[in-house]
C-alpha positions, 0 to 999 in steps of 0.5 A, a space after each residue: 804153785 805145785 799145780 805148775 809144771 816144775 820146769 816152769 819154776 826157775 831161779 830164786 822162785 824155784 829155790 824158795 819153792 823147794 824150801 817150802 816143799 821140804 818144810 811143809 809139803 807133806 801138810 799141804 792138801 791139793 784141793 785142785 778140781 779137775 774139769 770133769 769134777 767141775 761139770 758135776 750137778 749141784 744137788 739138794 743138801 738133803 736127798 729127795 728120798 729123805 725129803 719124801 720121809 721128812 716130818 714138819 719139824 725136820 722140814 722147818 729145821 732144814 729151812 733154817 739150816 739152809 737159809 742161804 745159797 750154797 758156797 761155790 768155793 766150799 770143799 763140798 761145792 756140789 752140795 746145794 743150799 737154799 735154792 736147791 732145797 726149795 726145789 726139793 721141797 716143791 717136788 715133795 709137795 707136788 708128789 705128796 700134797 697133804 695136810 702135813 705139807 700145808 702145815 709146814 708152809 703155814 709154819 714157815 710163813 709165820 717164822 721170820 727166820 725162814 726165807 719166803 722162797 721155801 713157802 713159795 716153792 711149796 705152794 708152786 708144787 701144790 699148784 702143779 699137783 692135782 690137789 684142791 687149790 682152795 686149800 692154799 688160798 689163805 696162804 697165798 693171800 698172806 703172800 700178797 702183802 709180803 715183800 717178795 723181791 726176786 721171788 715175785 715172778 714165781 708167785 705171779 705164776 702161782 696166782 696165774 694158775 690159781 685164777 685160771 683154774 678157779 671159777 670164783 676168784 677172790 677179789 684180793 687176787 684180782 686187785 693184786 693182779 691189776 696193781 701189778 699189771 699197771 706197774 710199768 713205765 708208760 710206752 708209746 702206743 704210736 710205735 706199736 710195730 711188729 716186724 719179722 726177724 727183729 727185736 719186735 717180732 711176736 716171738 721175741 715180744 712174748 718172750 720178753 712179756 712172760 719175763 716181766 712181772 707186769 706182763 705176767 700179771 696182765 696175762 693172768 688177769 686175762 685168763 680169769 673167767 669170773 664174770 664179776 670182774 668184767 669191768 675191772 679186767 677190761 678197763 685194765 687191759 684197755 689202759 695197758 694197751 693204750 699206755 703200756 710197753 710194747 711187750 704188754 700190748 703184744 701179750 694182750 693180743 696173744 691171749 685175747 681169745 681168753 676174753 671170749 669166755 669172759 664177755 664177748 660184747 666187751 671183747 668186741 668193743 675192745 677190738 673195735 677201738 684198736 
């Protein structure tokens, strides 16, 4: 009420307002937030400088403490929660990809009270660093069998980075990508028309593809250069192209040059049947 111009308060309402203000006015804290304050940036609940210095125990305790999203209506509403701390952990791992961080991620995966987002973001930071990807392969394999929910898309990007970089790819990752590539509602291959300036333009289709789990998995599969998987990769993309949604088929055409490195003969056969 005290945020309204006084002249707007009339009649009985004004009388009651003045009485309340006389009795309780000095105890009322005005927590009104200005537009300028509302434009602030939500920060990690732990500053990045402190994050760089934290040990394993401190990280695990922080993951447990900030295991939920921030309270948008809290007094300190610019203090972040789970998402912001996960992002800070990712930055820390990317900056300092060492055995200590691997241990933190391992312990976090073993603790059911800690949300998976922290491990996934940590592994994402590792993939963006110059560290050896083989070191985190066992941890990624654990996540293959977890219910990732909304974090699956980021996990698929991590797997994509992994299989694109490694010369020898573990069969479990290939099987996972095949399964995810085929997890779509069948499309109509007779309606594969790409038009300019429409919802079916190349740009819009590729944009849609990289925002779906199944197309992201297909793109990751295409970038594998390990020749042990020539047959399964081409069989999968042929099926996706024949029966998959239009954005998945557009993604295959967009990335098909990667298949040259896998097997030129099979690529020729694939293009021949298009």
